[in-house]
C-alpha positions in Angstrom: 18.2 142.3 117.9 17.1 142.5 113.6 20.4 143.1 111.6 18.7 145.2 108.9 19.3 148.5 108.6 15.9 149.2 107.7 12.9 146.8 107.3 11.0 147.9 104.4 14.3 146.9 102.1 12.5 143.7 101.0 9.7 145.5 99.6 11.6 148.0 97.8 13.9 145.1 96.2 10.9 143.6 94.7 10.0 147.2 93.0 13.9 146.7 91.5 13.8 143.3 90.3 12.0 143.6 86.5 14.7 143.4 83.1 17.3 141.8 86.0 18.7 138.2 85.5 16.6 137.9 89.0 13.5 138.2 86.8 14.5 136.1 84.1 15.5 132.9 86.4 12.4 133.8 88.5 14.1 134.3 91.9 12.0 135.6 94.7 13.0 137.1 97.7 10.5 135.6 100.6 11.3 136.8 103.8 13.7 138.8 106.2 14.3 137.2 109.6 16.0 138.8 112.7 19.7 137.6 111.2 18.9 135.8 107.4 17.4 136.6 104.3 15.3 133.6 103.0 14.2 133.3 99.2 13.2 130.7 96.6 13.8 130.1 92.1 12.2 127.6 90.4 14.1 124.6 88.7 12.5 124.7 85.1 13.8 125.1 82.2 15.3 128.8 82.8 17.3 127.3 85.5 18.2 123.5 84.6 21.3 122.2 82.5 21.2 120.4 79.5 21.2 117.4 81.8 18.0 118.0 83.3 19.1 119.0 86.9 19.7 122.6 88.2 22.8 124.4 86.4 25.5 125.4 89.3 25.7 128.5 87.7 21.9 129.2 88.3 22.4 128.3 92.3 25.5 130.7 92.3 23.1 133.4 91.0 20.5 133.0 94.1 23.6 132.8 96.5 24.7 135.7 95.0 21.4 137.2 95.0 20.5 136.8 98.4 24.5 138.1 99.9 24.1 140.8 97.7 20.5 142.3 98.9 21.4 141.0 102.3 24.5 143.5 102.8 22.6 146.3 100.6 20.4 146.0 103.1 22.6 146.2 106.4 24.0 149.7 105.2 22.2 153.3 105.1 21.7 153.1 101.3 22.2 157.4 101.2 25.9 156.6 102.3 26.7 152.8 101.3 26.8 150.2 98.4 27.4 146.8 98.0 28.5 144.7 95.4 30.0 140.9 95.4 33.6 140.9 95.4 34.2 137.1 95.6 31.8 133.4 96.0 32.4 130.5 95.6 29.9 127.1 95.8 29.7 123.5 96.1 26.4 121.6 94.6 26.0 118.2 96.5 22.7 117.3 95.3 21.1 117.2 92.0 17.7 119.0 91.8 15.4 118.4 88.7 12.2 120.0 89.5 10.3 122.0 91.7 11.6 124.8 94.0 15.0 125.4 95.6 14.8 127.5 98.9 18.0 130.0 99.7 18.9 131.2 103.2 21.8 133.8 103.7 23.5 134.4 106.9 26.7 136.9 107.6 29.4 135.2 108.9 30.8 138.9 109.5 29.5 142.4 108.9 32.6 144.7 108.9 33.0 148.5 107.7 34.3 147.4 104.1 33.4 144.6 103.9 31.2 141.3 104.8 31.2 137.7 104.5 27.8 135.6 103.8 27.4 132.3 103.9 24.5 130.7 102.1 22.6 127.4 101.8 20.1 126.0 99.4 17.8 123.0 100.3 15.6 121.4 98.0 11.8 121.2 98.8 12.2 118.3 101.4 14.8 120.6 103.3 17.8 118.9 101.5 21.0 120.3 101.2 21.4 121.1 97.6 24.3 124.1 97.5 26.7 125.5 99.9 27.9 129.1 99.3 30.4 131.7 100.8 29.8 135.6 99.4 31.8 138.7 99.9 31.1 141.4 99.7 32.7 145.1 99.2 31.1 147.3 101.3 31.7 151.7 99.1 30.4 154.6 99.8 28.5 156.1 97.7 29.7 159.6 95.3 29.1 163.0 97.0 27.1 164.7 94.9 27.8 167.6 93.6 
């Protein structure tokens, strides 16, 4: 059984990326499975550190993007919105070129908080970064 509130959410999210960090870094949301959100990011001049490999901050940006959209996709957008509370990451393998791929899965989907596990791999499927992101689920203000 799918965890998503609305299966059309991925298409809606893609229309909201222009002019954002997601767009600047070239992050793409690629797939919703029954219980995960997948995406990818290029390793190029936008995402490399001066040493020539993927910048850890870019990996964290990919991880939080996936967790943020993932949590948003699991709630009724008319009643709730989700924001990041905390994120941590361990960078375990350098990548100098190509693409990295992220997959976010919820570890906990509570009424007011969600915790997401995000695994980022290289094109050979090797682990590059593992991250955990805690999201706040907030009620939308009532409209007057």
